[in-house]
N, CA, C and O atoms as a GROMACS GRO file, in nm:
protein
  460
    1MET      N    1  -3.675   0.450   2.102
    1MET     CA    2  -3.550   0.523   2.110
    1MET      C    3  -3.445   0.445   2.031
    1MET      O    4  -3.428   0.325   2.052
    2SER      N    5  -3.375   0.512   1.940
    2SER     CA    6  -3.274   0.444   1.860
    2SER      C    7  -3.146   0.426   1.943
    2SER      O    8  -3.134   0.480   2.053
    3HIS      N    9  -3.053   0.352   1.887
    3HIS     CA   10  -2.930   0.328   1.960
    3HIS      C   11  -2.839   0.450   1.964
    3HIS      O   12  -2.738   0.448   2.035
    4HIS      N   13  -2.872   0.555   1.891
    4HIS     CA   14  -2.792   0.677   1.895
    4HIS      C   15  -2.840   0.776   2.001
    4HIS      O   16  -2.766   0.867   2.038
    5GLU      N   17  -2.961   0.757   2.049
    5GLU     CA   18  -3.016   0.850   2.147
    5GLU      C   19  -2.993   0.795   2.287
    5GLU      O   20  -3.010   0.676   2.312
    6HIS      N   21  -2.954   0.881   2.377
    6HIS     CA   22  -2.929   0.841   2.516
    6HIS      C   23  -3.000   0.938   2.608
    6HIS      O   24  -3.015   1.056   2.578
    7GLY      N   25  -3.043   0.884   2.719
    7GLY     CA   26  -3.110   0.967   2.818
    7GLY      C   27  -3.011   1.053   2.894
    7GLY      O   28  -2.891   1.040   2.874
    8PRO      N   29  -3.060   1.141   2.982
    8PRO     CA   30  -2.972   1.232   3.055
    8PRO      C   31  -2.883   1.159   3.156
    8PRO      O   32  -2.781   1.213   3.197
    9ASP      N   33  -2.920   1.036   3.195
    9ASP     CA   34  -2.839   0.966   3.295
    9ASP      C   35  -2.746   0.864   3.229
    9ASP      O   36  -2.694   0.776   3.297
   10CYS      N   37  -2.724   0.874   3.100
   10CYS     CA   38  -2.640   0.779   3.029
   10CYS      C   39  -2.493   0.807   3.063
   10CYS      O   40  -2.449   0.921   3.060
   11THR      N   41  -2.420   0.702   3.095
   11THR     CA   42  -2.278   0.716   3.130
   11THR      C   43  -2.191   0.657   3.020
   11THR      O   44  -2.077   0.618   3.046
   12HIS      N   45  -2.243   0.650   2.900
   12HIS     CA   46  -2.169   0.594   2.789
   12HIS      C   47  -2.054   0.687   2.751
   12HIS      O   48  -2.071   0.809   2.746
   13ASP      N   49  -1.938   0.629   2.723
   13ASP     CA   50  -1.824   0.709   2.677
   13ASP      C   51  -1.829   0.719   2.526
   13ASP      O   52  -1.827   0.617   2.457
   14HIS      N   53  -1.836   0.839   2.474
   14HIS     CA   54  -1.840   0.860   2.330
   14HIS      C   55  -1.699   0.892   2.283
   14HIS      O   56  -1.645   0.998   2.313
   15HIS      N   57  -1.640   0.800   2.208
   15HIS     CA   58  -1.501   0.819   2.165
   15HIS      C   59  -1.487   0.931   2.063
   15HIS      O   60  -1.381   0.992   2.054
   16GLY      N   61  -1.591   0.959   1.987
   16GLY     CA   62  -1.581   1.062   1.885
   16GLY      C   63  -1.622   1.199   1.934
   16GLY      O   64  -1.620   1.295   1.856
   17ASP      N   65  -1.660   1.213   2.060
   17ASP     CA   66  -1.712   1.340   2.110
   17ASP      C   67  -1.604   1.437   2.156
   17ASP      O   68  -1.635   1.553   2.186
   18HIS      N   69  -1.479   1.394   2.163
   18HIS     CA   70  -1.374   1.485   2.211
   18HIS      C   71  -1.262   1.493   2.109
   18HIS      O   72  -1.252   1.410   2.018
   19MET      N   73  -1.179   1.592   2.125
   19MET     CA   74  -1.072   1.617   2.029
   19MET      C   75  -0.948   1.534   2.055
   19MET      O   76  -0.854   1.538   1.975
   20GLY      N   77  -0.944   1.460   2.163
   20GLY     CA   78  -0.825   1.382   2.194
   20GLY      C   79  -0.735   1.458   2.290
   20GLY      O   80  -0.779   1.547   2.363
   21HIS      N   81  -0.610   1.422   2.288
   21HIS     CA   82  -0.512   1.484   2.378
   21HIS      C   83  -0.443   1.597   2.303
   21HIS      O   84  -0.348   1.575   2.228
   22ILE      N   85  -0.490   1.716   2.325
   22ILE     CA   86  -0.431   1.832   2.259
   22ILE      C   87  -0.327   1.891   2.352
   22ILE      O   88  -0.355   1.925   2.468
   23MET      N   89  -0.206   1.902   2.300
   23MET     CA   90  -0.096   1.957   2.379
   23MET      C   91  -0.048   2.086   2.313
   23MET      O   92  -0.064   2.105   2.193
   24PRO      N   93   0.010   2.172   2.392
   24PRO     CA   94   0.066   2.296   2.335
   24PRO      C   95   0.177   2.266   2.235
   24PRO      O   96   0.247   2.166   2.247
   25GLY      N   97   0.192   2.353   2.138
   25GLY     CA   98   0.292   2.334   2.034
   25GLY      C   99   0.435   2.330   2.085
   25GLY      O  100   0.520   2.265   2.026
   26HIS      N  101   0.461   2.400   2.195
   26HIS     CA  102   0.599   2.402   2.246
   26HIS      C  103   0.644   2.265   2.295
   26HIS      O  104   0.764   2.237   2.295
   27ILE      N  105   0.552   2.181   2.337
   27ILE     CA  106   0.589   2.045   2.380
   27ILE      C  107   0.637   1.966   2.259
   27ILE      O  108   0.740   1.898   2.266
   28TYR      N  109   0.563   1.974   2.148
   28TYR     CA  110   0.606   1.905   2.027
   28TYR      C  111   0.739   1.960   1.976
   28TYR      O  112   0.822   1.885   1.926
   29ARG      N  113   0.758   2.091   1.988
   29ARG     CA  114   0.885   2.151   1.946
   29ARG      C  115   1.000   2.097   2.031
   29ARG      O  116   1.106   2.064   1.979
   30ASN      N  117   0.978   2.089   2.162
   30ASN     CA  118   1.083   2.038   2.251
   30ASN      C  119   1.113   1.891   2.224
   30ASN      O  120   1.229   1.849   2.230
   31ILE      N  121   1.010   1.813   2.194
   31ILE     CA  122   1.031   1.672   2.161
   31ILE      C  123   1.109   1.661   2.031
   31ILE      O  124   1.199   1.578   2.019
   32LEU      N  125   1.076   1.745   1.932
   32LEU     CA  126   1.150   1.746   1.806
   32LEU      C  127   1.297   1.780   1.830
   32LEU      O  128   1.385   1.714   1.775
   33ILE      N  129   1.324   1.880   1.910
   33ILE     CA  130   1.462   1.919   1.939
   33ILE      C  131   1.535   1.804   2.009
   33ILE      O  132   1.650   1.775   1.977
   34ALA      N  133   1.468   1.739   2.104
   34ALA     CA  134   1.530   1.625   2.173
   34ALA      C  135   1.558   1.510   2.077
   34ALA      O  136   1.664   1.448   2.084
   35LEU      N  137   1.464   1.480   1.987
   35LEU     CA  138   1.485   1.372   1.891
   35LEU      C  139   1.598   1.405   1.794
   35LEU      O  140   1.678   1.317   1.761
   36LEU      N  141   1.606   1.529   1.750
   36LEU     CA  142   1.716   1.568   1.661
   36LEU      C  143   1.850   1.562   1.734
   36LEU      O  144   1.948   1.514   1.678
   37PHE      N  145   1.853   1.608   1.858
   37PHE     CA  146   1.976   1.601   1.936
   37PHE      C  147   2.019   1.456   1.957
   37PHE      O  148   2.136   1.423   1.942
   38LEU      N  149   1.924   1.369   1.992
   38LEU     CA  150   1.957   1.228   2.014
   38LEU      C  151   1.998   1.158   1.885
   38LEU      O  152   2.075   1.062   1.888
   39THR      N  153   1.947   1.205   1.771
   39THR     CA  154   1.992   1.151   1.643
   39THR      C  155   2.138   1.188   1.618
   39THR      O  156   2.216   1.105   1.570
   40VAL      N  157   2.175   1.312   1.650
   40VAL     CA  158   2.315   1.353   1.638
   40VAL      C  159   2.402   1.270   1.733
   40VAL      O  160   2.513   1.230   1.697
   41VAL      N  161   2.353   1.245   1.854
   41VAL     CA  162   2.426   1.161   1.950
   41VAL      C  163   2.444   1.020   1.894
   41VAL      O  164   2.552   0.962   1.907
   42THR      N  165   2.340   0.966   1.831
   42THR     CA  166   2.350   0.832   1.772
   42THR      C  167   2.457   0.828   1.663
   42THR      O  168   2.535   0.733   1.657
   43VAL      N  169   2.461   0.929   1.578
   43VAL     CA  170   2.563   0.935   1.473
   43VAL      C  171   2.701   0.949   1.537
   43VAL      O  172   2.796   0.886   1.492
   44GLY      N  173   2.712   1.030   1.641
   44GLY     CA  174   2.839   1.045   1.711
   44GLY      C  175   2.885   0.916   1.775
   44GLY      O  176   3.004   0.884   1.771
   45VAL      N  177   2.793   0.840   1.832
   45VAL     CA  178   2.827   0.712   1.894
   45VAL      C  179   2.879   0.616   1.788
   45VAL      O  180   2.968   0.535   1.816
   46ALA      N  181   2.825   0.623   1.667
   46ALA     CA  182   2.870   0.534   1.560
   46ALA      C  183   3.013   0.568   1.516
   46ALA      O  184   3.082   0.482   1.463
   47GLN      N  185   3.057   0.692   1.538
   47GLN     CA  186   3.190   0.735   1.496
   47GLN      C  187   3.297   0.710   1.602
   47GLN      O  188   3.416   0.706   1.570
   48ILE      N  189   3.255   0.693   1.727
   48ILE     CA  190   3.349   0.675   1.837
   48ILE      C  191   3.357   0.527   1.871
   48ILE      O  192   3.256   0.458   1.876
   49HIS      N  193   3.479   0.480   1.894
   49HIS     CA  194   3.496   0.340   1.932
   49HIS      C  195   3.510   0.330   2.084
   49HIS      O  196   3.611   0.373   2.141
   50PHE      N  197   3.408   0.274   2.149
   50PHE     CA  198   3.410   0.259   2.294
   50PHE      C  199   3.481   0.131   2.337
   50PHE      O  200   3.521   0.119   2.453
   51GLY      N  201   3.497   0.038   2.247
   51GLY     CA  202   3.561  -0.088   2.279
   51GLY      C  203   3.460  -0.197   2.310
   51GLY      O  204   3.365  -0.176   2.386
   52GLY      N  205   3.481  -0.312   2.249
   52GLY     CA  206   3.393  -0.424   2.275
   52GLY      C  207   3.252  -0.400   2.223
   52GLY      O  208   3.232  -0.348   2.113
   53VAL      N  209   3.156  -0.439   2.304
   53VAL     CA  210   3.015  -0.427   2.264
   53VAL      C  211   2.953  -0.297   2.314
   53VAL      O  212   2.832  -0.279   2.302
   54TRP      N  213   3.034  -0.206   2.369
   54TRP     CA  214   2.978  -0.083   2.427
   54TRP      C  215   2.914   0.008   2.323
   54TRP      O  216   2.820   0.081   2.355
   55ASN      N  217   2.964   0.004   2.200
   55ASN     CA  218   2.902   0.087   2.096
   55ASN      C  219   2.755   0.050   2.076
   55ASN      O  220   2.669   0.138   2.071
   56ILE      N  221   2.728  -0.079   2.065
   56ILE     CA  222   2.590  -0.121   2.042
   56ILE      C  223   2.505  -0.096   2.166
   56ILE      O  224   2.386  -0.064   2.154
   57ILE      N  225   2.562  -0.109   2.284
   57ILE     CA  226   2.487  -0.085   2.407
   57ILE      C  227   2.448   0.063   2.417
   57ILE      O  228   2.334   0.095   2.448
   58VAL      N  229   2.543   0.152   2.392
   58VAL     CA  230   2.514   0.296   2.398
   58VAL      C  231   2.415   0.335   2.288
   58VAL      O  232   2.322   0.412   2.313
   59ALA      N  233   2.434   0.283   2.167
   59ALA     CA  234   2.343   0.315   2.057
   59ALA      C  235   2.201   0.265   2.087
   59ALA      O  236   2.105   0.336   2.059
   60MET      N  237   2.187   0.146   2.142
   60MET     CA  238   2.055   0.093   2.176
   60MET      C  239   1.991   0.172   2.289
   60MET      O  240   1.869   0.190   2.291
   61PHE      N  241   2.071   0.219   2.383
   61PHE     CA  242   2.019   0.301   2.492
   61PHE      C  243   1.961   0.432   2.438
   61PHE      O  244   1.852   0.473   2.477
   62VAL      N  245   2.036   0.497   2.350
   62VAL     CA  246   1.989   0.623   2.290
   62VAL      C  247   1.865   0.597   2.205
   62VAL      O  248   1.770   0.676   2.208
   63ALA      N  249   1.864   0.488   2.128
   63ALA     CA  250   1.748   0.454   2.046
   63ALA      C  251   1.626   0.424   2.133
   63ALA      O  252   1.514   0.457   2.095
   64SER      N  253   1.646   0.364   2.248
   64SER     CA  254   1.536   0.336   2.339
   64SER      C  255   1.476   0.465   2.394
   64SER      O  256   1.354   0.475   2.410
   65ILE      N  257   1.560   0.561   2.424
   65ILE     CA  258   1.510   0.691   2.471
   65ILE      C  259   1.427   0.757   2.361
   65ILE      O  260   1.319   0.811   2.388
   66LYS      N  261   1.477   0.754   2.237
   66LYS     CA  262   1.402   0.813   2.126
   66LYS      C  263   1.268   0.741   2.106
   66LYS      O  264   1.166   0.806   2.085
   67ALA      N  265   1.269   0.610   2.112
   67ALA     CA  266   1.144   0.534   2.094
   67ALA      C  267   1.047   0.564   2.208
   67ALA      O  268   0.926   0.572   2.186
   68GLY      N  269   1.099   0.582   2.328
   68GLY     CA  270   1.014   0.616   2.441
   68GLY      C  271   0.948   0.752   2.424
   68GLY      O  272   0.830   0.768   2.455
   69LEU      N  273   1.024   0.849   2.376
   69LEU     CA  274   0.967   0.983   2.351
   69LEU      C  275   0.857   0.977   2.246
   69LEU      O  276   0.752   1.039   2.262
   70VAL      N  277   0.881   0.903   2.139
   70VAL     CA  278   0.780   0.891   2.033
   70VAL      C  279   0.655   0.822   2.087
   70VAL      O  280   0.544   0.868   2.061
   71ALA      N  281   0.673   0.714   2.163
   71ALA     CA  282   0.557   0.642   2.216
   71ALA      C  283   0.480   0.728   2.316
   71ALA      O  284   0.357   0.728   2.316
   72MET      N  285   0.549   0.800   2.400
   72MET     CA  286   0.483   0.877   2.505
   72MET      C  287   0.405   0.996   2.449
   72MET      O  288   0.293   1.022   2.492
   73TYR      N  289   0.464   1.069   2.353
   73TYR     CA  290   0.403   1.193   2.308
   73TYR      C  291   0.330   1.182   2.175
   73TYR      O  292   0.218   1.230   2.163
   74PHE      N  293   0.392   1.120   2.075
   74PHE     CA  294   0.327   1.114   1.945
   74PHE      C  295   0.222   1.004   1.938
   74PHE      O  296   0.126   1.015   1.863
   75MET      N  297   0.240   0.897   2.016
   75MET     CA  298   0.140   0.790   2.021
   75MET      C  299   0.048   0.808   2.141
   75MET      O  300  -0.041   0.726   2.164
   76HIS      N  301   0.068   0.914   2.218
   76HIS     CA  302  -0.015   0.953   2.332
   76HIS      C  303  -0.024   0.846   2.440
   76HIS      O  304  -0.124   0.838   2.511
   77LEU      N  305   0.080   0.764   2.454
   77LEU     CA  306   0.080   0.661   2.557
   77LEU      C  307   0.085   0.724   2.696
   77LEU      O  308   0.041   0.662   2.794
   78LYS      N  309   0.138   0.843   2.705
   78LYS     CA  310   0.146   0.914   2.833
   78LYS      C  311   0.008   0.935   2.895
   78LYS      O  312  -0.004   0.942   3.018
   79PHE      N  313  -0.095   0.945   2.812
   79PHE     CA  314  -0.229   0.978   2.860
   79PHE      C  315  -0.321   0.857   2.869
   79PHE      O  316  -0.440   0.871   2.899
   80GLU      N  317  -0.268   0.738   2.843
   80GLU     CA  318  -0.352   0.619   2.842
   80GLU      C  319  -0.364   0.557   2.982
   80GLU      O  320  -0.287   0.589   3.072
   81ASP      N  321  -0.461   0.469   2.996
   81ASP     CA  322  -0.483   0.403   3.124
   81ASP      C  323  -0.385   0.285   3.140
   81ASP      O  324  -0.311   0.252   3.047
   82LYS      N  325  -0.386   0.224   3.257
   82LYS     CA  326  -0.292   0.117   3.288
   82LYS      C  327  -0.312  -0.006   3.200
   82LYS      O  328  -0.217  -0.077   3.169
   83PHE      N  329  -0.435  -0.031   3.159
   83PHE     CA  330  -0.464  -0.146   3.075
   83PHE      C  331  -0.395  -0.133   2.940
   83PHE      O  332  -0.343  -0.232   2.887
   84THR      N  333  -0.392  -0.014   2.884
   84THR     CA  334  -0.325   0.009   2.756
   84THR      C  335  -0.174  -0.004   2.773
   84THR      O  336  -0.105  -0.050   2.682
   85TRP      N  337  -0.122   0.037   2.887
   85TRP     CA  338   0.022   0.022   2.914
   85TRP      C  339   0.062  -0.124   2.914
   85TRP      O  340   0.172  -0.159   2.870
   86ILE      N  341  -0.027  -0.211   2.962
   86ILE     CA  342   0.003  -0.355   2.961
   86ILE      C  343   0.020  -0.401   2.816
   86ILE      O  344   0.114  -0.475   2.786
   87TYR      N  345  -0.070  -0.359   2.728
   87TYR     CA  346  -0.059  -0.397   2.588
   87TYR      C  347   0.064  -0.335   2.522
   87TYR      O  348   0.115  -0.392   2.425
   88ALA      N  349   0.112  -0.224   2.570
   88ALA     CA  350   0.232  -0.164   2.514
   88ALA      C  351   0.357  -0.239   2.558
   88ALA      O  352   0.455  -0.246   2.484
   89PHE      N  353   0.355  -0.295   2.679
   89PHE     CA  354   0.475  -0.362   2.731
   89PHE      C  355   0.483  -0.509   2.697
   89PHE      O  356   0.590  -0.567   2.707
   90ILE      N  357   0.374  -0.572   2.656
   90ILE     CA  358   0.379  -0.714   2.620
   90ILE      C  359   0.476  -0.739   2.504
   90ILE      O  360   0.558  -0.830   2.514
   91PRO      N  361   0.471  -0.661   2.393
   91PRO     CA  362   0.570  -0.686   2.287
   91PRO      C  363   0.713  -0.660   2.332
   91PRO      O  364   0.805  -0.730   2.290
   92LEU      N  365   0.734  -0.561   2.418
   92LEU     CA  366   0.869  -0.535   2.469
   92LEU      C  367   0.918  -0.652   2.554
   92LEU      O  368   1.034  -0.692   2.544
   93PHE      N  369   0.831  -0.706   2.637
   93PHE     CA  370   0.867  -0.823   2.719
   93PHE      C  371   0.904  -0.941   2.629
   93PHE      O  372   1.003  -1.010   2.655
   94LEU      N  373   0.825  -0.965   2.524
   94LEU     CA  374   0.855  -1.075   2.433
   94LEU      C  375   0.987  -1.051   2.360
   94LEU      O  376   1.063  -1.146   2.339
   95LEU      N  377   1.014  -0.927   2.323
   95LEU     CA  378   1.140  -0.896   2.257
   95LEU      C  379   1.258  -0.926   2.349
   95LEU      O  380   1.355  -0.990   2.307
   96PHE      N  381   1.251  -0.880   2.474
   96PHE     CA  382   1.359  -0.906   2.568
   96PHE      C  383   1.374  -1.055   2.597
   96PHE      O  384   1.485  -1.104   2.617
   97LEU      N  385   1.263  -1.127   2.600
   97LEU     CA  386   1.267  -1.271   2.622
   97LEU      C  387   1.338  -1.341   2.507
   97LEU      O  388   1.421  -1.429   2.530
   98LEU      N  389   1.306  -1.302   2.384
   98LEU     CA  390   1.371  -1.364   2.268
   98LEU      C  391   1.519  -1.327   2.260
   98LEU      O  392   1.603  -1.413   2.232
   99ILE      N  393   1.552  -1.201   2.284
   99ILE     CA  394   1.693  -1.161   2.281
   99ILE      C  395   1.769  -1.230   2.394
   99ILE      O  396   1.882  -1.274   2.375
  100GLY      N  397   1.707  -1.239   2.512
  100GLY     CA  398   1.770  -1.310   2.622
  100GLY      C  399   1.794  -1.456   2.589
  100GLY      O  400   1.896  -1.513   2.628
  101GLY      N  401   1.701  -1.518   2.518
  101GLY     CA  402   1.719  -1.657   2.476
  101GLY      C  403   1.837  -1.673   2.382
  101GLY      O  404   1.909  -1.773   2.389
  102VAL      N  405   1.859  -1.576   2.295
  102VAL     CA  406   1.975  -1.580   2.205
  102VAL      C  407   2.104  -1.570   2.286
  102VAL      O  408   2.200  -1.642   2.260
  103PHE      N  409   2.108  -1.480   2.384
  103PHE     CA  410   2.229  -1.464   2.463
  103PHE      C  411   2.257  -1.586   2.551
  103PHE      O  412   2.372  -1.619   2.577
  104ILE      N  413   2.153  -1.652   2.595
  104ILE     CA  414   2.173  -1.774   2.674
  104ILE      C  415   2.222  -1.886   2.584
  104ILE      O  416   2.307  -1.966   2.626
  105ASP      N  417   2.171  -1.894   2.462
  105ASP     CA  418   2.207  -2.002   2.369
  105ASP      C  419   2.342  -1.980   2.302
  105ASP      O  420   2.410  -2.076   2.268
  106ASN      N  421   2.382  -1.856   2.283
  106ASN     CA  422   2.501  -1.823   2.206
  106ASN      C  423   2.630  -1.887   2.258
  106ASN      O  424   2.707  -1.936   2.176
  107PRO      N  425   2.658  -1.890   2.388
  107PRO     CA  426   2.784  -1.951   2.434
  107PRO      C  427   2.794  -2.101   2.406
  107PRO      O  428   2.905  -2.155   2.406
  108PHE      N  429   2.685  -2.168   2.383
  108PHE     CA  430   2.686  -2.313   2.364
  108PHE      C  431   2.690  -2.354   2.217
  108PHE      O  432   2.688  -2.473   2.186
  109ARG      N  433   2.696  -2.258   2.127
  109ARG     CA  434   2.702  -2.290   1.984
  109ARG      C  435   2.843  -2.336   1.946
  109ARG      O  436   2.942  -2.283   1.994
  110ILE      N  437   2.848  -2.435   1.860
  110ILE     CA  438   2.976  -2.487   1.810
  110ILE      C  439   2.996  -2.427   1.671
  110ILE      O  440   2.917  -2.449   1.580
  111ILE      N  441   3.104  -2.352   1.659
  111ILE     CA  442   3.135  -2.289   1.531
  111ILE      C  443   3.231  -2.379   1.457
  111ILE      O  444   3.340  -2.408   1.507
  112PRO      N  445   3.193  -2.425   1.339
  112PRO     CA  446   3.284  -2.514   1.265
  112PRO      C  447   3.409  -2.439   1.220
  112PRO      O  448   3.403  -2.322   1.182
  113SER      N  449   3.520  -2.508   1.225
  113SER     CA  450   3.645  -2.445   1.185
  113SER      C  451   3.656  -2.444   1.033
  113SER      O  452   3.611  -2.538   0.967
  114PRO      N  453   3.715  -2.337   0.978
  114PRO     CA  454   3.730  -2.331   0.832
  114PRO      C  455   3.829  -2.436   0.784
  114PRO      O  456   3.926  -2.467   0.854
  115GLN      N  457   3.806  -2.490   0.666
  115GLN     CA  458   3.894  -2.598   0.616
  115GLN      C  459   3.986  -2.552   0.510
  115GLN      O  460   4.066  -2.632   0.459
   0.00000   0.00000   0.00000
């Protein structure tokens, strides 16, 4: 028996045997509308002055929602198992760790005065 032939009691998962996660077209249309709307919101946030660092906070929040929609539906993360979710969150954890390190270090920096 070759390695391509399996008996009737084989429990092997064949990755090429299925079409993947097929979703109705209206879901993709709704995601497109949401992404376009959030893009308009991002442009609007750039035009409005919230004061202080609030512009970047609001813009990053909207960008995070857009990235989440893309990851969940276009990258099919919504349908993956918990193990794959761990691999999806490790880079995000490292990003937050590095950004947090910058914010912790930033108040202790000495800025030289102009001469």
